[in-house]
DRENTORKOL-3810 file (N, C-alpha, C; in nm, 4 decimals):
REM DRENTORKOL-3810
@n.u->13.6301; n.v->11.6952; n.w->24.1613; ca.u->13.7385; ca.v->11.7055; ca.w->24.2555; c.u->13.8463; c.v->11.8009; c.w->24.2031
@n.u->13.8712; n.v->11.7953; n.w->24.0706; ca.u->13.9731; ca.v->11.8839; ca.w->24.0142; c.u->13.9332; c.v->12.0301; c.w->24.0311
@n.u->13.8058; n.v->12.0610; n.w->24.0094; ca.u->13.7602; ca.v->12.1998; ca.w->24.0244; c.u->13.7695; c.v->12.2450; c.w->24.1691
@n.u->13.7345; n.v->12.1583; n.w->24.2627; ca.u->13.7446; ca.v->12.1938; ca.w->24.4045; c.u->13.8902; c.v->12.2192; c.w->24.4408
@n.u->13.9805; n.v->12.1341; n.w->24.3932; ca.u->14.1230; ca.v->12.1518; ca.w->24.4188; c.u->14.1723; c.v->12.2842; c.w->24.3614
@n.u->14.1273; n.v->12.3166; n.w->24.2396; ca.u->14.1680; ca.v->12.4405; ca.w->24.1752; c.u->14.1186; c.v->12.5630; c.w->24.2526
@n.u->13.9945; n.v->12.5587; n.w->24.2990; ca.u->13.9390; ca.v->12.6722; ca.w->24.3740; c.u->14.0079; c.v->12.6923; c.w->24.5084
@n.u->14.0725; n.v->12.5870; n.w->24.5583; ca.u->14.1448; ca.v->12.5971; ca.w->24.6850; c.u->14.2927; c.v->12.6288; c.w->24.6629
@n.u->14.3298; n.v->12.6645; n.w->24.5379; ca.u->14.4665; ca.v->12.7069; ca.w->24.5086; c.u->14.5543; c.v->12.5997; c.w->24.4481
@n.u->14.5004; n.v->12.4802; n.w->24.4246; ca.u->14.5782; ca.v->12.3729; ca.w->24.3634; c.u->14.5829; c.v->12.3859; c.w->24.2127
@n.u->14.6611; n.v->12.3015; n.w->24.1503; ca.u->14.6746; ca.v->12.3027; ca.w->24.0047; c.u->14.5633; c.v->12.2221; c.w->23.9408
@n.u->14.5026; n.v->12.2775; n.w->23.8361; ca.u->14.3997; ca.v->12.2059; ca.w->23.7616; c.u->14.4646; c.v->12.1102; c.w->23.6612
@n.u->14.5821; n.v->12.1469; n.w->23.6116; ca.u->14.6540; ca.v->12.0657; ca.w->23.5142; c.u->14.8022; c.v->12.0983; c.w->23.5248
@n.u->14.8855; n.v->12.0134; n.w->23.4685; ca.u->15.0295; ca.v->12.0363; ca.w->23.4586; c.u->15.0736; c.v->12.0042; c.w->23.3171
@n.u->15.1642; n.v->12.0849; n.w->23.2649; ca.u->15.2172; ca.v->12.0648; ca.w->23.1310; c.u->15.3674; c.v->12.0426; c.w->23.1442
@n.u->15.4197; n.v->11.9445; n.w->23.0737; ca.u->15.5633; ca.v->11.9181; ca.w->23.0746; c.u->15.6293; c.v->12.0123; c.w->22.9755
@n.u->15.7101; n.v->12.1051; n.w->23.0277; ca.u->15.7822; ca.v->12.1993; ca.w->22.9433; c.u->15.9233; c.v->12.1491; c.w->22.9175
@n.u->15.9871; n.v->12.2029; n.w->22.8183; ca.u->16.1235; ca.v->12.1671; ca.w->22.7830; c.u->16.2175; c.v->12.1932; c.w->22.9007
@n.u->16.3207; n.v->12.1134; n.w->22.9115; ca.u->16.4211; ca.v->12.1331; ca.w->23.0160; c.u->16.5026; c.v->12.2599; c.w->22.9918
@n.u->16.4882; n.v->12.3197; n.w->22.8742; ca.u->16.5618; ca.v->12.4420; ca.w->22.8431; c.u->16.5022; c.v->12.5634; c.w->22.9147
@n.u->16.3788; n.v->12.5523; n.w->22.9637; ca.u->16.3186; ca.v->12.6626; ca.w->23.0394; c.u->16.3799; c.v->12.6633; c.w->23.1785
@n.u->16.4418; n.v->12.7731; n.w->23.2142; ca.u->16.5130; ca.v->12.7832; ca.w->23.3411; c.u->16.4158; c.v->12.8095; c.w->23.4564
@n.u->16.4570; n.v->12.7763; n.w->23.5794; ca.u->16.3744; ca.v->12.8104; ca.w->23.6965; c.u->16.3523; c.v->12.9620; c.w->23.7031
@n.u->16.2456; n.v->13.0011; n.w->23.7684; ca.u->16.2081; ca.v->13.1426; ca.w->23.7828; c.u->16.1711; c.v->13.2082; c.w->23.6502
@n.u->16.1279; n.v->13.1291; n.w->23.5523; ca.u->16.0798; ca.v->13.1821; ca.w->23.4247; c.u->15.9324; c.v->13.2174; c.w->23.4383
@n.u->15.8921; n.v->13.3293; n.w->23.3790; ca.u->15.7517; ca.v->13.3696; ca.w->23.3790; c.u->15.7034; c.v->13.3721; c.w->23.2348
@n.u->15.5943; n.v->13.3008; n.w->23.2081; ca.u->15.5312; ca.v->13.3074; ca.w->23.0768; c.u->15.4276; c.v->13.4187; c.w->23.0785
@n.u->15.4258; n.v->13.4998; n.w->22.9732; ca.u->15.3325; ca.v->13.6116; ca.w->22.9659; c.u->15.2644; c.v->13.6130; c.w->22.8305
@n.u->15.1410; n.v->13.6602; n.w->22.8288; ca.u->15.0679; ca.v->13.6770; ca.w->22.7041; c.u->14.9958; c.v->13.8103; c.w->22.7048
@n.u->14.9889; n.v->13.8742; n.w->22.5898; ca.u->14.9267; ca.v->14.0054; ca.w->22.5780; c.u->14.8589; c.v->14.0132; c.w->22.4420
@n.u->14.7371; n.v->14.0678; n.w->22.4406; ca.u->14.6660; ca.v->14.0845; ca.w->22.3144; c.u->14.5858; c.v->14.2131; c.w->22.3198
@n.u->14.5737; n.v->14.2805; n.w->22.2065; ca.u->14.4986; ca.v->14.4053; ca.w->22.1970; c.u->14.3947; c.v->14.3910; c.w->22.0861
@n.u->14.2731; n.v->14.4364; n.w->22.1157; ca.u->14.1649; ca.v->14.4356; ca.w->22.0178; c.u->14.1125; c.v->14.5782; c.w->22.0056
@n.u->14.1105; n.v->14.6312; n.w->21.8845; ca.u->14.0571; ca.v->14.7641; ca.w->21.8602; c.u->13.9171; c.v->14.7456; c.w->21.8034
@n.u->13.8166; n.v->14.7864; n.w->21.8810; ca.u->13.6778; ca.v->14.7660; ca.w->21.8419; c.u->13.6006; c.v->14.8957; c.w->21.8577
@n.u->13.5596; n.v->14.9528; n.w->21.7469; ca.u->13.4834; ca.v->15.0773; ca.w->21.7531; c.u->13.5638; c.v->15.1892; c.w->21.8163
@n.u->13.5086; n.v->15.2502; n.w->21.9205; ca.u->13.5759; ca.v->15.3617; ca.w->21.9881; c.u->13.6624; c.v->15.3175; c.w->22.1053
@n.u->13.6720; n.v->15.1864; n.w->22.1279; ca.u->13.7479; ca.v->15.1367; ca.w->22.2423; c.u->13.8593; c.v->15.0417; c.w->22.1987
@n.u->13.9600; n.v->15.0336; n.w->22.2831; ca.u->14.0633; ca.v->14.9323; ca.w->22.2703; c.u->14.0568; c.v->14.8468; c.w->22.3957
@n.u->14.0709; n.v->14.7167; n.w->22.3788; ca.u->14.0676; ca.v->14.6249; ca.w->22.4920; c.u->14.1999; c.v->14.5492; c.w->22.4943
@n.u->14.2657; n.v->14.5501; n.w->22.6104; ca.u->14.3925; ca.v->14.4806; ca.w->22.6290; c.u->14.3680; c.v->14.3632; c.w->22.7222
@n.u->14.4135; n.v->14.2450; n.w->22.6824; ca.u->14.4079; ca.v->14.1270; ca.w->22.7678; c.u->14.5495; c.v->14.0873; c.w->22.8046
@n.u->14.5713; n.v->14.0506; n.w->22.9310; ca.u->14.7043; ca.v->14.0181; ca.w->22.9812; c.u->14.6971; c.v->13.8952; c.w->23.0701
@n.u->14.7947; n.v->13.8064; n.w->23.0602; ca.u->14.8054; ca.v->13.6949; ca.w->23.1548; c.u->14.9530; c.v->13.6642; c.w->23.1773
@n.u->14.9836; n.v->13.6107; n.w->23.2963; ca.u->15.1210; ca.v->13.5756; ca.w->23.3307; c.u->15.1205; c.v->13.4621; c.w->23.4320
@n.u->15.2177; n.v->13.3733; n.w->23.4192; ca.u->15.2287; ca.v->13.2628; ca.w->23.5144; c.u->15.2733; c.v->13.3165; c.w->23.6503
@n.u->15.2263; n.v->13.2502; n.w->23.7575; ca.u->15.2582; ca.v->13.2999; ca.w->23.8914; c.u->15.3229; c.v->13.1939; c.w->23.9802
@n.u->15.3520; n.v->13.0757; n.w->23.9246; ca.u->15.4212; ca.v->12.9766; ca.w->24.0069; c.u->15.5338; c.v->12.9116; c.w->23.9265
@n.u->15.6182; n.v->12.8364; n.w->23.9949; ca.u->15.7358; ca.v->12.7796; ca.w->23.9290; c.u->15.7035; c.v->12.6630; c.w->23.8370
@n.u->15.5852; n.v->12.6034; n.w->23.8482; ca.u->15.5446; ca.v->12.4943; ca.w->23.7589; c.u->15.4763; c.v->12.5463; c.w->23.6327
@n.u->15.4573; n.v->12.6784; n.w->23.6225; ca.u->15.3900; ca.v->12.7434; ca.w->23.5086; c.u->15.2492; c.v->12.6879; c.w->23.4885
@n.u->15.1808; n.v->12.6600; n.w->23.5990; ca.u->15.0475; ca.v->12.6005; ca.w->23.5904; c.u->14.9385; c.v->12.6880; c.w->23.6517
@n.u->14.9747; n.v->12.8006; n.w->23.7097; ca.u->14.8765; ca.v->12.8942; ca.w->23.7639; c.u->14.9056; c.v->13.0320; c.w->23.7046
@n.u->14.7970; n.v->13.1046; n.w->23.6742; ca.u->14.8120; ca.v->13.2297; ca.w->23.6013; c.u->14.7298; c.v->13.3424; c.w->23.6637
@n.u->14.7798; n.v->13.4642; n.w->23.6466; ca.u->14.7064; ca.v->13.5866; ca.w->23.6783; c.u->14.6599; c.v->13.6430; c.w->23.5447
@n.u->14.5384; n.v->13.6916; n.w->23.5379; ca.u->14.4913; ca.v->13.7540; ca.w->23.4138; c.u->14.4079; c.v->13.8770; c.w->23.4458
@n.u->14.4055; n.v->13.9708; n.w->23.3514; ca.u->14.3304; ca.v->14.0951; ca.w->23.3687; c.u->14.2988; c.v->14.1518; c.w->23.2310
@n.u->14.2037; n.v->14.2433; n.w->23.2277; ca.u->14.1680; ca.v->14.3118; ca.w->23.1034; c.u->14.1579; c.v->14.4614; c.w->23.1323
@n.u->14.1830; n.v->14.5402; n.w->23.0318; ca.u->14.1753; ca.v->14.6853; ca.w->23.0439; c.u->14.0989; c.v->14.7373; c.w->22.9233
@n.u->13.9946; n.v->14.8172; n.w->22.9468; ca.u->13.9205; ca.v->14.8841; ca.w->22.8395; c.u->13.9568; c.v->15.0317; c.w->22.8436
@n.u->13.9845; n.v->15.0868; n.w->22.7282; ca.u->14.0129; ca.v->15.2296; ca.w->22.7234; c.u->13.9640; c.v->15.2889; c.w->22.5927
@n.u->13.9352; n.v->15.4177; n.w->22.5957; ca.u->13.8941; ca.v->15.4886; ca.w->22.4745; c.u->14.0151; c.v->15.5106; c.w->22.3867
@n.u->13.9939; n.v->15.5099; n.w->22.2559; ca.u->14.1046; ca.v->15.5363; ca.w->22.1649; c.u->14.1526; c.v->15.6786; c.w->22.1811
@n.u->14.2835; n.v->15.6950; n.w->22.1605; ca.u->14.3433; ca.v->15.8272; ca.w->22.1677; c.u->14.3917; c.v->15.8570; c.w->22.3034
END
């Protein structure tokens, strides 16, 4: 049921964050891996006010 709810746009889980986090805060994460002749960038960011849904993407590029 949780997976069905998630696929329909609902939250799969909720985390209780500190009250010090203000409304309209966006959590973001970024990581870079240099492997051989390529660099891979991974990115994610929260997209709702409960910080429970995220957008993520990856980018592959040649070095230089």
